[in-house]
N, C-alpha and C positions, 0 to 999 in steps of 0.2 A: 587705861583711859579709852573711852568708845572714840572712835575714828569719826570724824565730821562727815567722811565719805562712806561709811559703813552700808547706809541704804541703798548705794550705787553697786555695791559688790555683786549682787546677783546679775546684773546687767552687763557688768565688766567680764563676769565669767561666761555669759552667753556669747559676748562678741568674741571673746578670745576662741570658745569652742566652735565658732563660725569661721575661724582661722584668720582673724584681724590680728595684725602686729601691735605690740605693746605701745608704740609710738602712735598708732591711729587712735587706740583707745585712750590714751592720754590726752590726745588732743580733742577727742569727741566729748570725753566726760569731764576734762579738766581735773583729773585725779593726778597726784604725784606720782613719777614713775617708780620710786621706792615704794609707794604703797602698793602699786599694780604689781610688782615684781613677787612681793610676798603673797598675794592673792592667787596669782595665777601660775606660780612655779610648777604646781603639780598637774597641770593640765596637759595632756598628751596630744599632740597635733598629728593629723593622718601625713603621709608622704605627699600626697596632693595638696594640702594646706602648707606644708613646708616648703614646695615648690614654689607655690603661689608667693610665699612670703619673699623667698629669694628673688623672684622677678620683680616684686613690688620694691625691694630695696635696690635692685640694679636701676629700675624706672626712676627711683627718686635720686640716685645719684648721678644720672644723666640730666635730671631736670635742674638739680643743683648746679651742674658744670655749666648749663646753659645760662641759668640766671647769673652765675659768677662771669662768664664770659661776657654777658650783655653789659654787667656792671662795670667790668673793666674797661669794656669798648665806650662806654658813655663818660667814664672817669678820664679816659685818654682824651676824648673829644672836646671835654671841659678843659683840661690842663694845655691842649694845643690851641685852644682859642684864647686862653689867659696869655698865653706865650705871644699870640699873634697881637692882642691888645697891648700887651707891654712894648712889643717892637714898634707899633705905630705911634705910641705914645712918644718913645723915644726920637722917632723920625719928626715929630712934631717941633723939636727944637733944633732940627739940622736944616739947612737951606740946601735942597738938592740942586738949585741953580747956581750955587757957589762953585766956580771952577776949581778952587783951592782944595774945597772939601772932594770934588769928583776926582781930582788928581790924586789926592793921598789914598782914598779908596781903591783907585786902580792901582797905586803902587804896592799897597799891602797885598791885593790879589795877586799882582806880578810876582812879589815875592814867593808866593807859594804856589803858583801855576805857570808863571812865565818861563821862558827859556832864558838860560844864563850863559850856556857854554859857547852857543852860535853866535856869529857876530850879526845878529839882526833882532828885530823886535817881534817876538812871535809867542803865541800861547795854544797849548792843546789842551782838549777836555773831551769827555763823552757828554758832556751837560751843555745842551744848547744855550740855557740861560746865561752861563758863564762867558760863553763866546760872545753872546749878544751884548752883554755888558762891556765886554772888551772892546768889541769893534764899535760901539757906540761912544765910548769914553775916547779912544783914540782918533776918531773922526772929529769929534766936538773940541779936543783940547788941541790937537796939532794939525787941525785941516789937512788930514791925510786924503791923499787922492786915491779913490776906490780901485782905480785901475792897477795900483801898485799892490793890492792885496792878493795874495795867492794861498792857496789852501791844498793841504794833502791829507789823505785818509789812512788810517791804519784799521784794518778789518780782519775779522775772523775768517777762516777758510770757507765757511758756508755761506757767506753773506755776498749778496749780487752788488758788485762795485757800482754798476750804473744805477740802481735803485737807492743805494746808499748816498751817491753823489746828487740826485734828484732830492733826497731828503734834506741833506745839509745845505743845498744851494736854496732850496725854499725856506728853511729855518733862518739861515744867516742874511738872505737877500744877497747872495754873491753869484755872479753868471758861473754855469757850469765850464765855461771855458777858463775860468780862474783857477780851476781844480787840475793841478799838473802832475799828481803823483798819487798812485794808490798801491798800498802794500798789503798782502794776504798773508797773515800769520800761519805758515804751514804747520806749525806746532799744535794748531787747534784742529787740525783734520781729524775727522770721526766723531767729534764732540758738538752737541746741538748749541746753538746760540739763542739766548731768550729774546723773544719778540721786541722787547723794549729797548734792546741794546742796539745802539745804531754806529758801533765802532768809536774811534777817536779821531776828532778833527783838529789839525793843527793849521792855525791861521798865522800868516807870515806877513808882517807889515814893513819888511824892509828896514830902512832907518835905525842902525844901531844907537844913534843918538838918544832916542827916547827911551830904548832899554837901559842906558846908562843912567839917566836921569831917574828913571822909576825906582831902580835899584838902589842908588844913593839916596834918594827920597825915603824910600820905606826902611832901609837900615837906620838912617839918622833919626827918624821918627820914632823907631822900637827903641833905640838907645836913648833918647830923651825920656821916653815914657818910662823905661826901667829907672832911671836916674832920679825922676820926680818922685815916683811911686814906691820905690825899695829903698830909697835913702842911700843907694850906693854912689 
């Protein structure tokens, strides 16, 4: 049976003899690769042409990887935006001015991040946002005297204590005089610290009664949720 592309065979052969890849010829002439492979299998290419084809393949691979990376980046941005939109939708049903909601949120956070072994209410983190929330919550809920708030820093050996103190003082809006202890980890001597890492700040609010209430609140809440939704 006569091929419907037979009239294009001479052109396909010329393009191949010029050193074009079968893939390019396929795209240029819209001829199936299976047909081209049969037509062009006997054509010999020079070393120069072979090197060019290899380079073209490498360039195509790089281009494909770039396109894939861009596609994945775009998909990630879309997924992150979707997650943010869902979070905002959930928050629409929650009153952030309700102090019971605020205290419950603080209690659950304290269960994970707060100090339990010491006889004080305190929380340490390398994330300023967590500590800002902690401070805002305890000040709002328990009318805490700001003068009672003390901080201490745990830093890596190559970090500047005064610079880190200024950073945390500004972030948390706590006077530098309230920073009473700085620990430098000697185990990190010789290793470089990433610029974004500002050490760990421990915020101490004294009053152990707050700690006790938060621990009980978080534990009782978690148990009630387990009983409610697991049928236990």
